[in-house]
Each structure stands twice: as C-alpha cells, then as structure tokens.
C-alpha positions as CSV (number, residue, x, y, z in Angstrom):
1,M,-8.3,-16.6,21.5
2,Q,-6.0,-13.8,22.4
3,I,-4.9,-13.5,18.9
4,N,-8.6,-13.4,17.8
5,K,-9.2,-10.5,20.1
6,T,-6.2,-8.6,19.0
7,A,-7.1,-9.2,15.3
8,V,-10.6,-7.7,16.1
9,A,-9.0,-4.8,17.7
10,L,-6.7,-4.2,14.9
11,I,-9.5,-4.3,12.3
12,G,-11.5,-1.7,14.5
13,L,-8.5,0.4,14.7
14,G,-8.1,0.3,11.0
15,L,-11.6,1.3,10.2
16,V,-11.3,4.3,12.2
17,A,-7.8,5.3,11.6
18,P,-8.4,7.4,8.3
19,F,-10.6,9.7,10.2
20,V,-7.7,10.6,12.6
21,L,-4.6,10.2,10.5
22,Y,-3.7,11.1,6.9
23,P,-4.9,8.3,4.6
24,V,-2.0,8.3,2.3
25,F,0.3,7.8,5.2
26,L,-1.7,5.0,6.6
27,M,-1.7,3.3,3.2
28,K,2.0,3.4,3.1
29,V,2.3,1.9,6.6
30,L,-0.1,-1.0,5.4
31,C,1.8,-1.8,2.3
32,F,5.1,-2.0,4.2
33,A,3.5,-3.9,7.0
34,L,2.2,-6.4,4.5
35,F,5.7,-6.6,3.0
36,A,7.3,-7.1,6.5
37,C,4.6,-10.0,7.3
38,A,5.8,-11.6,4.1
39,F,9.5,-11.3,5.0
40,N,8.8,-12.5,8.5
41,L,7.0,-15.7,7.2
42,L,10.4,-16.6,5.8
43,L,12.9,-15.4,8.4
44,G,10.7,-15.6,11.7
45,F,9.1,-19.0,10.9
46,V,11.6,-20.8,8.7
47,G,14.9,-19.3,9.7
48,L,15.8,-18.1,6.1
49,L,17.3,-14.5,5.8
50,S,16.8,-13.2,2.3
51,F,18.7,-10.2,1.3
52,G,16.8,-9.9,-1.9
53,H,13.2,-9.4,-1.1
54,A,13.2,-6.1,-2.7
55,A,13.1,-7.9,-6.0
56,F,9.5,-9.1,-5.3
57,L,8.2,-5.9,-4.1
58,G,9.8,-4.1,-7.2
59,T,8.5,-6.9,-9.5
60,G,4.9,-6.6,-8.2
61,G,5.1,-2.9,-8.6
62,Y,6.4,-2.7,-12.1
63,I,4.2,-5.4,-13.7
64,T,1.1,-3.9,-11.9
65,G,2.0,-0.4,-13.2
66,Y,2.6,-1.6,-16.7
67,M,-0.7,-3.5,-16.8
68,M,-2.5,-0.4,-15.7
69,L,-0.7,2.1,-17.6
70,H,-0.4,0.3,-20.9
71,V,-2.7,-2.5,-21.0
72,G,-5.8,-0.8,-19.3
73,L,-6.6,-3.4,-16.7
74,T,-8.8,-2.9,-13.8
75,P,-7.0,-2.5,-10.5
76,E,-7.7,-5.9,-9.0
77,L,-6.6,-7.6,-12.4
78,G,-3.5,-5.4,-12.4
79,I,-2.7,-6.4,-8.7
80,L,-3.3,-9.9,-9.5
81,C,-0.8,-9.8,-12.3
82,G,2.0,-8.2,-10.3
83,T,1.4,-10.8,-7.5
84,V,1.7,-13.6,-9.9
85,A,4.8,-12.4,-11.5
86,A,6.3,-11.9,-8.0
87,A,5.4,-15.6,-7.2
88,L,6.7,-16.9,-10.4
89,L,10.0,-15.0,-9.9
90,G,10.0,-16.4,-6.2
91,A,9.6,-19.9,-7.5
92,V,12.4,-19.5,-9.8
93,Y,14.8,-17.8,-7.3
94,G,13.6,-20.1,-4.5
95,K,14.6,-23.3,-6.5
96,L,18.1,-21.9,-6.8
97,A,18.5,-20.4,-3.2
98,V,16.9,-23.0,-0.9
99,K,19.5,-25.5,-2.0
100,R,22.1,-23.3,0.0
101,E,22.3,-22.7,3.7
102,G,23.3,-19.9,5.9
103,I,25.5,-17.3,4.4
104,D,25.4,-18.9,1.0
105,F,21.7,-18.6,0.9
106,E,21.8,-14.9,1.9
107,M,24.4,-14.1,-0.8
108,V,22.5,-16.0,-3.5
109,T,19.3,-14.0,-2.8
110,L,21.3,-10.8,-2.7
111,A,23.0,-11.8,-6.1
112,L,19.7,-12.7,-7.8
113,A,17.9,-9.5,-6.5
114,Q,20.8,-7.3,-8.0
115,L,20.2,-8.8,-11.4
116,I,16.5,-7.8,-11.2
117,F,17.6,-4.4,-10.0
118,F,19.9,-4.1,-13.0
119,L,17.2,-5.4,-15.3
120,Y,14.7,-2.8,-14.3
121,L,17.4,-0.2,-14.4
122,Q,18.1,-1.0,-18.2
123,A,14.5,-2.1,-19.3
124,P,12.7,0.4,-21.4
125,F,9.4,0.0,-19.9
126,T,10.4,0.8,-16.4
127,G,11.4,4.3,-17.1
128,G,14.9,3.7,-15.6
129,E,16.0,6.1,-12.9
130,D,13.0,8.2,-13.5
131,G,10.6,5.3,-12.7
132,M,7.2,4.4,-14.2
133,Q,5.0,7.7,-13.4
134,G,1.4,8.5,-13.9
135,V,0.1,5.0,-13.0
136,P,-3.8,5.4,-12.9
137,R,-5.6,3.9,-9.7
138,G,-8.5,3.1,-12.1
139,E,-11.9,1.7,-11.1
140,L,-12.1,-1.2,-8.8
141,F,-14.3,-3.9,-10.5
142,G,-15.1,-1.4,-13.2
143,F,-17.3,1.0,-11.1
144,I,-15.6,1.8,-7.9
145,D,-13.4,5.0,-8.4
146,L,-10.1,4.6,-6.5
147,S,-9.0,8.3,-7.0
148,D,-10.5,9.2,-3.6
149,N,-8.1,8.5,-0.8
150,M,-10.6,7.3,1.5
151,T,-11.9,4.7,-0.9
152,M,-8.4,3.7,-1.9
153,Y,-7.5,3.4,1.7
154,Y,-10.2,0.9,2.5
155,F,-9.2,-1.2,-0.5
156,V,-5.6,-1.2,0.5
157,F,-6.8,-2.1,4.2
158,A,-8.8,-5.1,2.8
159,I,-5.7,-6.1,0.8
160,F,-3.5,-6.1,4.1
161,L,-6.1,-8.0,5.9
162,F,-6.1,-10.8,3.4
163,G,-2.4,-11.0,3.4
164,F,-2.2,-10.9,7.2
165,W,-4.9,-13.7,7.4
166,L,-2.9,-15.8,4.8
167,V,0.3,-15.4,6.9
168,N,-1.4,-16.2,10.2
169,R,-3.3,-19.1,8.7
170,T,-0.1,-20.5,7.2
171,V,1.9,-20.2,10.3
172,H,-0.9,-22.1,12.3
173,S,-1.4,-24.9,9.8
174,P,0.4,-28.3,9.9
175,F,2.5,-26.9,7.0
176,G,3.4,-23.9,9.4
177,Q,4.3,-26.3,12.1
178,I,6.8,-28.2,9.8
179,L,8.2,-24.9,8.9
180,K,8.9,-24.2,12.6
181,A,10.3,-27.7,13.0
182,I,12.7,-26.9,10.2
183,R,13.7,-23.6,11.8
184,E,14.3,-25.3,15.3
185,N,16.1,-28.4,13.9
186,E,16.5,-29.2,10.3
187,P,18.3,-32.5,10.8
188,R,15.7,-33.6,12.9
189,A,13.0,-32.7,10.3
190,V,14.9,-34.5,7.8
191,S,15.3,-37.6,10.0
192,L,11.3,-37.7,10.2
193,G,11.2,-38.0,6.5
194,Y,10.3,-34.5,5.4
195,N,11.8,-33.0,2.3
196,V,12.9,-29.8,3.9
197,N,13.9,-28.1,0.5
198,D,10.3,-28.5,-0.8
199,Y,8.9,-26.9,2.3
200,K,11.5,-24.0,2.3
201,W,10.7,-23.5,-1.4
202,A,6.9,-23.4,-0.7
203,A,7.3,-20.9,1.9
204,F,9.6,-18.7,-0.3
205,V,7.1,-18.7,-3.0
206,I,4.2,-17.6,-0.7
207,S,6.5,-15.0,0.9
208,A,7.5,-13.6,-2.5
209,A,3.9,-13.6,-3.7
210,L,2.9,-11.4,-0.6
211,A,5.8,-9.2,-1.1
212,G,4.7,-8.7,-4.7
213,L,1.3,-8.0,-3.5
214,A,2.6,-5.3,-1.3
215,G,4.7,-3.7,-4.2
216,S,1.5,-3.7,-6.5
217,T,-0.6,-2.1,-4.0
218,K,2.0,0.4,-3.3
219,T,2.3,1.4,-7.0
220,L,-1.4,2.2,-7.1
221,V,-1.4,4.0,-3.9
222,F,1.5,6.4,-5.0
223,Q,0.7,6.0,-8.7
224,L,4.5,5.4,-9.2
225,A,6.8,2.4,-9.5
226,S,10.5,3.2,-9.0
227,L,13.9,1.5,-8.7
228,T,13.8,2.4,-4.9
229,D,11.4,-0.6,-4.4
230,A,13.9,-3.0,-6.0
231,H,17.1,-1.7,-4.5
232,W,19.0,-3.7,-1.8
233,H,18.4,-0.9,0.6
234,M,14.8,-1.9,0.6
235,S,15.6,-5.4,1.4
236,G,17.7,-4.1,4.5
237,E,14.8,-1.8,5.6
238,V,12.4,-4.8,5.8
239,V,15.0,-6.7,7.8
240,L,14.9,-3.7,10.2
241,M,11.2,-3.5,10.3
242,T,10.8,-7.3,11.3
243,L,13.7,-7.2,13.8
244,L,12.3,-3.9,15.5
245,G,8.8,-5.2,15.6
246,G,9.6,-8.8,16.7
247,M,10.9,-11.6,14.5
248,G,8.8,-14.7,14.6
249,T,5.7,-13.1,16.0
250,I,2.4,-12.5,14.2
251,F,2.1,-8.6,15.0
252,G,5.6,-7.7,15.2
253,P,6.1,-6.9,11.5
254,I,3.3,-4.5,11.7
255,V,4.5,-2.8,14.7
256,G,8.0,-2.5,13.1
257,A,6.8,-1.4,9.8
258,A,4.6,1.4,11.6
259,S,7.6,2.4,13.7
260,V,10.1,2.8,10.8
261,V,7.5,4.5,8.4
262,T,6.5,6.9,11.2
263,I,10.2,7.6,12.1
264,Q,11.1,8.2,8.3
265,N,8.0,10.5,7.8
266,Y,8.8,12.5,10.8
267,L,12.4,13.0,10.1
268,S,12.2,13.5,6.3
269,G,10.6,17.0,6.9
270,G,13.2,18.3,9.5
271,E,16.7,19.2,9.8
272,L,17.6,15.6,10.5
273,G,16.3,14.4,7.0
274,N,19.9,14.0,5.6
275,Y,20.7,11.6,8.4
276,I,17.9,9.4,8.1
277,H,19.8,6.4,7.0
278,I,22.3,7.0,9.8
279,I,19.5,7.1,12.5
280,M,18.0,4.0,11.1
281,G,21.2,2.3,11.3
282,L,21.7,3.2,14.9
283,I,18.2,1.9,15.7
284,F,19.1,-1.4,14.1
285,V,22.3,-1.7,16.1
286,V,20.5,-0.8,19.4
287,C,17.6,-3.3,18.6
288,V,20.0,-6.1,17.9
289,L,22.1,-5.4,20.8
290,A,19.5,-4.5,23.6
291,F,16.0,-5.8,22.2
292,R,16.7,-9.1,20.5
293,N,13.2,-10.0,20.7
294,G,11.8,-6.8,19.3
295,I,9.0,-4.5,20.6
296,V,6.3,-7.2,20.4
297,G,8.6,-9.9,21.7
298,E,9.8,-7.9,24.6
299,I,6.1,-7.2,25.6
300,Q,5.2,-10.8,25.4
301,K,8.1,-11.7,27.4
302,V,7.1,-9.4,30.3
303,I,3.5,-10.5,30.2
304,K,4.6,-14.1,30.4
305,R,7.1,-13.4,33.1
306,N,4.6,-11.4,35.2
307,F,1.1,-13.0,34.5
308,G,2.3,-16.5,33.4
309,N,0.4,-18.3,30.8
C-alpha cells in the first residue's frame, strides 16, 4: 500500500516537473534512473555485480540511432529494435557470465563489455569517436512530433513508468521471490530444486533489455549515440547511482540517479568541472563506508526504528 501511494506521488511529481525544471535535464534523469533500476534488478535482488552493463546501454542507443537515421523507422519501432538488440546481447552474455560466481562473474561481464566497446569504436556505422550524430526524434506513431521538448518529455516519462512498473512487478512476483532466495542463500535454493543459473540468466536478460531501453530513449532525447554510453566508466557510474540511492530498494536507483545527474550537471558548469570524477569517487567512498544502505535504505531504517512496522 505504501509503495502504491509513493508511486502515485511519483507520477504526480513527474507530470508537473517539466513546468518547474528544464525538460531536457529531467529526461536525462529519467533515462539514467531507468538504467539504474535495470542494474539494481541484477545487483540488488539477485546479488550479481555486473561491470559491463554499459554495453547494453550503448547497444540500445546505437541500434535505435541507426534504425532512425538510416532505416527511417518511427520512434517506437526504433526504440523497440534497440531494446530487443540489447536483450539478445544480454542473452548471449548472460549464458557465458552466470556460469561464474563472484569476481569471476564481474570480470567476465567487464571483458565482454570491452569487446562491445572496441567493436563500436571500429564499426563504420557508429561514427567512431565522433559518435552517431543527428539522430532524428521523428514522429511517434507517425503523427506525434517529438521535436518539442515537452512532448518528448512525456514520452520519456511514459517509457520510464513502464520500465519501473516492470521491475517492480518482477521483484514482487514468485519469480522475484526466487531471485531473492538465490541472493540470500544460493545453496539452499539449489537444494530446493531450483536451477539457479536459469533464473540468473532470465534476470540478466530482463536487466539488459531495460538497460537497452534506457539507452535507446537517451539517444532520441539527445539525438546522439556515443562511445561514452558503452565505456566502462558508465558501468561504474550506474554502480554509484545504485549504491548511493539504496541497493535492493525499489526507489533507491531513482534517487541515486537523480542525485548523480544533478551533481554532475551542477559541477560541470563551474570551476570544479575538471574534478567531477574525483568528486564522484569521493562520494562513492563515503557512501560505501558511512551509508551502506544508501539514501533510501537509511531513511527506511530510521522509519522502521522509530515507527516500527
């Protein structure tokens, strides 16, 4: 019930937000919030730390950009193609990665993501270091012009709500309960007869698809697909967003993404712009050492301690 009330408040806030803040900034926050929610599904609810999720964000962006720029698809079909491509890549990478555990899993995901990064660096259709520029936003369903930022914002907001609903529904389904059981005690889940690798793989594919959806949407918003989205730095940023907001919580990734994007946006225009990575690194260290449960997690602990169930 509490989640439903919070979700209604979130929707209401999202509907009025573009009248208060710059829509392009808000769209950036929503894209990264969706990316963080996708990553949190894997880390927070399955216990798998992927260092290569940027591969799916970049894949969704490049495939959508190509379909919009060279094939001439409408936005919804372009986004669908990018999402499916990321899901297929996740299916292949997941099959290879979930057979490993711990640091081996993390290194496999990082290595596979680096393969994709260098592929996009050399592939002629991506534009290399210049990126894929001039991607048209197009017309949604063939008649809704997305060149207007307000119209584009509500389209992005609808996509985010769909992705958030899917994550929430997955987590609170019987499938999600098994994922949590695997996270808490994998040997016990095995002893109960569950094929844990299959469940991990399914969660990996869902997470990859949502990350691709975020990348596809981001490409339409900024009309650009670049190597930045496929770089390992981006995989590190989404880890920071998730930990800062609250790993294993529903709303934590949203808070974390909003915080990181806001900090970066604020610092980039000032004298500290050259030190953004250092500052973000310090925030990461403080978060890990002092706020292990993240912003939302700490708030939940305070509420539970003071007000009980």
